[in-house]
C-alpha positions as a Markdown table, in Angstrom:
| # | Residue | x | y | z |
|---|---|---|---|---|
| 1 | Unk | -5.8 | -69.3 | 24.2 |
| 2 | Unk | -9.0 | -68.1 | 22.5 |
| 3 | Unk | -8.8 | -64.7 | 24.2 |
| 4 | Unk | -5.2 | -64.2 | 23.0 |
| 5 | Unk | -6.2 | -65.2 | 19.5 |
| 6 | Unk | -9.1 | -62.6 | 19.5 |
| 7 | Unk | -6.8 | -59.9 | 20.7 |
| 8 | Unk | -4.3 | -60.7 | 18.0 |
| 9 | Unk | -7.0 | -60.6 | 15.3 |
| 10 | Unk | -8.2 | -57.2 | 16.6 |
| 11 | Unk | -4.7 | -55.8 | 16.6 |
| 12 | Unk | -4.1 | -57.0 | 13.0 |
| 13 | Unk | -7.4 | -55.6 | 11.9 |
| 14 | Unk | -6.7 | -52.2 | 13.5 |
| 15 | Unk | -3.3 | -52.2 | 11.9 |
| 16 | Unk | -4.9 | -52.8 | 8.5 |
| 17 | Unk | -7.5 | -50.1 | 8.9 |
| 18 | Unk | -5.3 | -47.3 | 10.3 |
| 19 | Unk | -1.8 | -46.4 | 9.5 |
| 20 | Unk | 0.5 | -45.7 | 12.5 |
| 21 | Unk | 0.9 | -41.9 | 13.2 |
| 22 | Unk | 4.6 | -42.3 | 12.1 |
| 23 | Unk | 3.4 | -43.6 | 8.7 |
| 24 | Unk | 1.1 | -40.6 | 8.4 |
| 25 | Unk | 3.9 | -38.3 | 9.4 |
| 26 | Unk | 6.2 | -39.7 | 6.7 |
| 27 | Unk | 3.4 | -39.3 | 4.1 |
| 28 | Unk | 2.8 | -35.7 | 5.2 |
| 29 | Unk | 6.5 | -34.9 | 5.1 |
| 30 | Unk | 6.3 | -35.5 | 1.3 |
| 31 | Unk | 3.5 | -33.0 | 0.6 |
| 32 | Unk | 3.5 | -30.3 | 3.3 |
| 33 | Unk | 5.3 | -27.1 | 2.3 |
| 34 | Unk | 6.4 | -23.8 | 3.7 |
| 35 | Unk | 5.1 | -20.7 | 2.0 |
| 36 | Unk | 6.6 | -17.2 | 2.2 |
| 37 | Unk | 5.5 | -14.0 | 0.5 |
| 38 | Unk | 6.1 | -10.3 | 0.5 |
| 39 | Unk | 3.1 | -8.1 | -0.1 |
| 40 | Unk | 2.0 | -4.5 | 0.0 |
| 41 | Unk | -1.2 | -4.0 | 1.9 |
| 42 | Unk | -3.1 | -0.7 | 1.5 |
| 43 | Unk | -5.8 | 0.5 | 3.8 |
| 44 | Unk | -7.9 | 3.6 | 2.9 |
| 45 | Unk | -10.5 | 5.2 | 5.2 |
| 46 | Unk | -12.1 | 8.5 | 4.6 |
| 47 | Unk | -9.4 | 10.7 | 3.1 |
| 48 | Unk | -6.5 | 8.8 | 4.7 |
| 49 | Unk | -4.5 | 6.0 | 3.0 |
| 50 | Unk | -1.8 | 3.9 | 4.6 |
| 51 | Unk | 0.4 | 1.3 | 3.0 |
| 52 | Unk | 2.6 | -1.3 | 4.7 |
| 53 | Unk | 4.9 | -4.0 | 3.4 |
| 54 | Unk | 4.0 | -7.3 | 5.0 |
| 55 | Unk | 6.0 | -10.6 | 5.3 |
| 56 | Unk | 3.6 | -13.5 | 5.0 |
| 57 | Unk | 4.5 | -17.1 | 6.1 |
| 58 | Unk | 2.2 | -20.1 | 6.0 |
| 59 | Unk | 2.1 | -23.9 | 5.9 |
| 60 | Unk | 0.4 | -25.4 | 2.8 |
| 61 | Unk | -0.1 | -28.8 | 1.3 |
| 62 | Unk | 0.4 | -30.1 | -2.3 |
| 63 | Unk | -2.9 | -31.5 | -3.5 |
| 64 | Unk | -2.2 | -32.3 | -7.2 |
| 65 | Unk | 0.7 | -33.3 | -9.4 |
| 66 | Unk | 0.1 | -30.2 | -11.5 |
| 67 | Unk | 1.7 | -28.1 | -8.7 |
| 68 | Unk | -1.5 | -27.1 | -6.9 |
| 69 | Unk | -1.0 | -26.1 | -3.3 |
| 70 | Unk | -3.8 | -25.2 | -0.8 |
| 71 | Unk | -3.6 | -23.1 | 2.4 |
| 72 | Unk | -5.7 | -20.5 | 4.3 |
| 73 | Unk | -6.9 | -17.4 | 2.5 |
| 74 | Unk | -6.7 | -15.2 | 5.6 |
| 75 | Unk | -3.0 | -16.0 | 6.0 |
| 76 | Unk | -2.0 | -15.5 | 2.4 |
| 77 | Unk | -4.2 | -12.4 | 2.1 |
| 78 | Unk | -4.3 | -10.4 | 5.4 |
| 79 | Unk | -7.1 | -8.2 | 3.9 |
| 80 | Unk | -9.4 | -11.2 | 4.1 |
| 81 | Unk | -9.0 | -11.4 | 7.9 |
| 82 | Unk | -9.3 | -7.6 | 8.2 |
| 83 | Unk | -12.5 | -7.5 | 6.2 |
| 84 | Unk | -13.9 | -10.4 | 8.2 |
| 85 | Unk | -13.0 | -8.8 | 11.5 |
| 86 | Unk | -13.8 | -5.2 | 10.8 |
| 87 | Unk | -16.3 | -5.4 | 7.9 |
| 88 | Unk | -19.3 | -5.4 | 10.2 |
| 89 | Unk | -17.8 | -2.6 | 12.3 |
| 90 | Unk | -16.5 | -0.2 | 9.7 |
| 91 | Unk | -18.5 | -1.4 | 6.7 |
| 92 | Unk | -17.9 | 0.6 | 3.5 |
| 93 | Unk | -15.7 | 3.1 | 5.3 |
| 94 | Unk | -12.7 | 0.9 | 4.9 |
| 95 | Unk | -11.1 | 0.0 | 1.6 |
| 96 | Unk | -8.4 | -2.7 | 1.5 |
| 97 | Unk | -6.0 | -3.8 | -1.3 |
| 98 | Unk | -3.1 | -6.2 | -1.6 |
| 99 | Unk | -0.4 | -6.6 | -4.2 |
| 100 | Unk | 2.3 | -9.3 | -4.0 |
| 101 | Unk | 6.0 | -8.6 | -4.6 |
| 102 | Unk | 7.0 | -12.3 | -4.3 |
| 103 | Unk | 5.5 | -15.6 | -3.4 |
| 104 | Unk | 7.8 | -18.6 | -2.9 |
| 105 | Unk | 7.3 | -22.2 | -1.8 |
| 106 | Unk | 9.9 | -24.3 | 0.0 |
| 107 | Unk | 9.5 | -28.0 | -0.5 |
| 108 | Unk | 10.4 | -30.9 | 1.9 |
| 109 | Unk | 13.8 | -31.4 | 0.1 |
| 110 | Unk | 14.7 | -27.8 | 0.5 |
| 111 | Unk | 14.1 | -26.7 | -3.1 |
| 112 | Unk | 12.4 | -23.4 | -3.6 |
| 113 | Unk | 10.1 | -22.2 | -6.4 |
| 114 | Unk | 8.1 | -19.2 | -7.3 |
| 115 | Unk | 4.4 | -19.6 | -6.9 |
| 116 | Unk | 1.3 | -17.9 | -8.4 |
| 117 | Unk | -1.8 | -17.2 | -6.2 |
| 118 | Unk | -4.6 | -18.6 | -8.4 |
| 119 | Unk | -7.5 | -17.7 | -6.1 |
| 120 | Unk | -8.6 | -16.8 | -2.6 |
| 121 | Unk | -12.1 | -17.5 | -1.3 |
| 122 | Unk | -13.1 | -15.5 | 1.7 |
| 123 | Unk | -16.2 | -17.7 | 2.3 |
| 124 | Unk | -14.3 | -20.9 | 2.6 |
| 125 | Unk | -11.0 | -19.4 | 3.7 |
| 126 | Unk | -9.2 | -21.2 | 0.9 |
| 127 | Unk | -6.2 | -20.0 | -1.0 |
| 128 | Unk | -5.0 | -21.9 | -4.1 |
| 129 | Unk | -1.4 | -21.5 | -5.3 |
| 130 | Unk | 0.4 | -23.1 | -8.1 |
| 131 | Unk | 4.0 | -23.8 | -9.0 |
| 132 | Unk | 5.2 | -24.7 | -12.5 |
| 133 | Unk | 6.5 | -28.1 | -11.5 |
| 134 | Unk | 7.1 | -30.3 | -8.4 |
| 135 | Unk | 10.6 | -31.3 | -7.4 |
| 136 | Unk | 11.6 | -35.0 | -7.1 |
| 137 | Unk | 10.3 | -36.7 | -4.0 |
| 138 | Unk | 7.2 | -34.5 | -3.5 |
| 139 | Unk | 4.1 | -36.7 | -3.5 |
| 140 | Unk | 0.7 | -34.9 | -3.5 |
| 141 | Unk | -1.5 | -35.6 | -0.5 |
| 142 | Unk | -4.1 | -38.4 | -0.8 |
| 143 | Unk | -7.5 | -36.6 | -0.7 |
| 144 | Unk | -10.8 | -37.8 | 0.5 |
| 145 | Unk | -10.3 | -37.8 | 4.3 |
| 146 | Unk | -13.4 | -37.3 | 6.4 |
| 147 | Unk | -13.9 | -37.0 | 10.2 |
| 148 | Unk | -16.7 | -37.6 | 12.6 |
| 149 | Unk | -17.4 | -36.8 | 16.3 |
| 150 | Unk | -14.6 | -38.1 | 18.6 |
| 151 | Unk | -12.3 | -39.1 | 15.7 |
| 152 | Unk | -8.6 | -38.4 | 16.2 |
| 153 | Unk | -6.7 | -36.6 | 13.5 |
| 154 | Unk | -3.2 | -35.2 | 12.9 |
| 155 | Unk | -2.3 | -31.5 | 12.3 |
| 156 | Unk | 1.0 | -30.7 | 10.6 |
| 157 | Unk | 3.0 | -27.5 | 10.3 |
| 158 | Unk | 6.3 | -26.4 | 8.8 |
| 159 | Unk | 8.8 | -24.7 | 11.1 |
| 160 | Unk | 10.1 | -21.2 | 10.6 |
| 161 | Unk | 12.3 | -20.0 | 7.7 |
| 162 | Unk | 15.6 | -21.4 | 8.9 |
| 163 | Unk | 14.2 | -24.9 | 9.7 |
| 164 | Unk | 12.6 | -27.3 | 7.2 |
| 165 | Unk | 11.4 | -29.8 | 9.8 |
| 166 | Unk | 7.8 | -30.9 | 10.1 |
| 167 | Unk | 5.8 | -30.6 | 13.4 |
| 168 | Unk | 2.7 | -32.7 | 14.1 |
| 169 | Unk | 0.1 | -33.0 | 16.8 |
| 170 | Unk | -2.8 | -35.4 | 17.4 |
| 171 | Unk | -6.2 | -33.9 | 18.2 |
| 172 | Unk | -9.8 | -35.1 | 18.6 |
| 173 | Unk | -13.0 | -33.9 | 17.1 |
| 174 | Unk | -15.2 | -32.4 | 19.8 |
| 175 | Unk | -18.0 | -31.2 | 17.6 |
| 176 | Unk | -19.1 | -31.3 | 14.0 |
| 177 | Unk | -20.5 | -27.9 | 13.0 |
| 178 | Unk | -22.9 | -27.4 | 10.0 |
| 179 | Unk | -23.3 | -23.6 | 10.0 |
| 180 | Unk | -22.2 | -21.4 | 8.4 |
| 181 | Unk | -20.4 | -24.3 | 6.7 |
| 182 | Unk | -19.2 | -27.7 | 7.8 |
| 183 | Unk | -16.2 | -27.6 | 10.2 |
| 184 | Unk | -14.7 | -29.8 | 12.8 |
| 185 | Unk | -14.2 | -28.2 | 16.2 |
| 186 | Unk | -11.5 | -29.3 | 18.5 |
| 187 | Unk | -10.7 | -27.5 | 21.8 |
| 188 | Unk | -7.0 | -28.5 | 21.4 |
| 189 | Unk | -6.8 | -26.3 | 18.3 |
| 190 | Unk | -7.2 | -23.2 | 20.5 |
| 191 | Unk | -3.6 | -23.3 | 21.7 |
| 192 | Unk | 0.0 | -23.6 | 20.4 |
| 193 | Unk | 1.4 | -23.8 | 16.9 |
| 194 | Unk | -1.2 | -26.3 | 15.8 |
| 195 | Unk | -3.8 | -23.4 | 15.8 |
| 196 | Unk | -2.2 | -21.5 | 12.9 |
| 197 | Unk | -4.7 | -21.3 | 9.9 |
| 198 | Unk | -3.5 | -23.2 | 6.9 |
| 199 | Unk | -1.9 | -26.1 | 8.8 |
| 200 | Unk | -3.0 | -29.3 | 6.9 |
| 201 | Unk | -5.1 | -31.9 | 8.7 |
| 202 | Unk | -4.9 | -35.7 | 8.0 |
| 203 | Unk | -6.9 | -38.7 | 9.1 |
| 204 | Unk | -5.1 | -41.5 | 11.0 |
| 205 | Unk | -5.0 | -43.4 | 7.7 |
| 206 | Unk | -3.1 | -40.6 | 6.0 |
| 207 | Unk | -5.8 | -39.0 | 3.9 |
| 208 | Unk | -6.0 | -35.2 | 3.7 |
| 209 | Unk | -9.1 | -33.7 | 5.4 |
| 210 | Unk | -8.4 | -30.0 | 4.9 |
| 211 | Unk | -6.7 | -27.4 | 7.0 |
| 212 | Unk | -7.0 | -25.3 | 10.2 |
| 213 | Unk | -9.1 | -22.2 | 9.9 |
| 214 | Unk | -10.2 | -19.3 | 12.1 |
| 215 | Unk | -13.8 | -18.5 | 11.6 |
| 216 | Unk | -14.4 | -14.9 | 12.5 |
| 217 | Unk | -17.9 | -14.0 | 13.7 |
| 218 | Unk | -19.5 | -12.0 | 10.9 |
| 219 | Unk | -22.0 | -10.4 | 13.2 |
| 220 | Unk | -19.6 | -8.2 | 15.1 |
| 221 | Unk | -20.5 | -4.5 | 15.3 |
| 222 | Unk | -19.5 | -1.5 | 17.3 |
| 223 | Unk | -22.4 | -2.2 | 19.7 |
| 224 | Unk | -21.8 | -5.9 | 20.4 |
| 225 | Unk | -18.0 | -6.3 | 20.0 |
| 226 | Unk | -17.5 | -6.6 | 23.8 |
| 227 | Unk | -20.3 | -9.2 | 24.3 |
| 228 | Unk | -20.1 | -11.3 | 21.1 |
| 229 | Unk | -17.6 | -14.2 | 20.6 |
| 230 | Unk | -14.8 | -13.2 | 18.2 |
| 231 | Unk | -14.9 | -16.6 | 16.5 |
| 232 | Unk | -13.5 | -20.1 | 16.7 |
| 233 | Unk | -10.5 | -22.2 | 15.4 |
| 234 | Unk | -11.6 | -25.4 | 13.6 |
| 235 | Unk | -10.8 | -27.8 | 10.8 |
| 236 | Unk | -11.9 | -26.6 | 7.4 |
| 237 | Unk | -12.6 | -29.6 | 5.1 |
| 238 | Unk | -11.7 | -29.4 | 1.5 |
């Protein structure tokens, strides 16, 4: 009898400390958004210049009631990834520029709105967007989530253009990295749709930790590109 009572108490305590994954999913479904943009990317090297129109899609998360949305900088701005990947190899020989024709956000209820890119930070791989107002039913993510070694967490992503459903995966922290900045490494992030940069990450009690990022090795050169690691996929805390 005492053993059953102890088990019941433990179950009740666990339930109080951590929301069920379904509860976290429901909270995420009110703040995770789909971003689509059209941009002109120009690359200049020596005397040659090439311009291409790029369609950009990303998953983001609403972080504030003022319409602030956060996602990965390297997804929203392809020049960030190109500079990270080829900067050490081509150096000052390559000049990159991006100009946006349109940036739109699709909310969980299906509403769409124009968005402004407020900032992109290459060092933290963070892009901040803003819409004028949030539609009814959108609830900004609860911030302040943290992780530790062996903690489980939930990664969320929006489906493609024609589908507004939310996908979610559970992963486990395999290492806590401190350099070049704090990141949470998880081997499971190396595969599947969960690995896309910008996908929001939540703790099991529903708090926003950050988003998935791809850290590209800044030490790549023409001499070591075959021997050096290209980089890792990890969780980028906000």
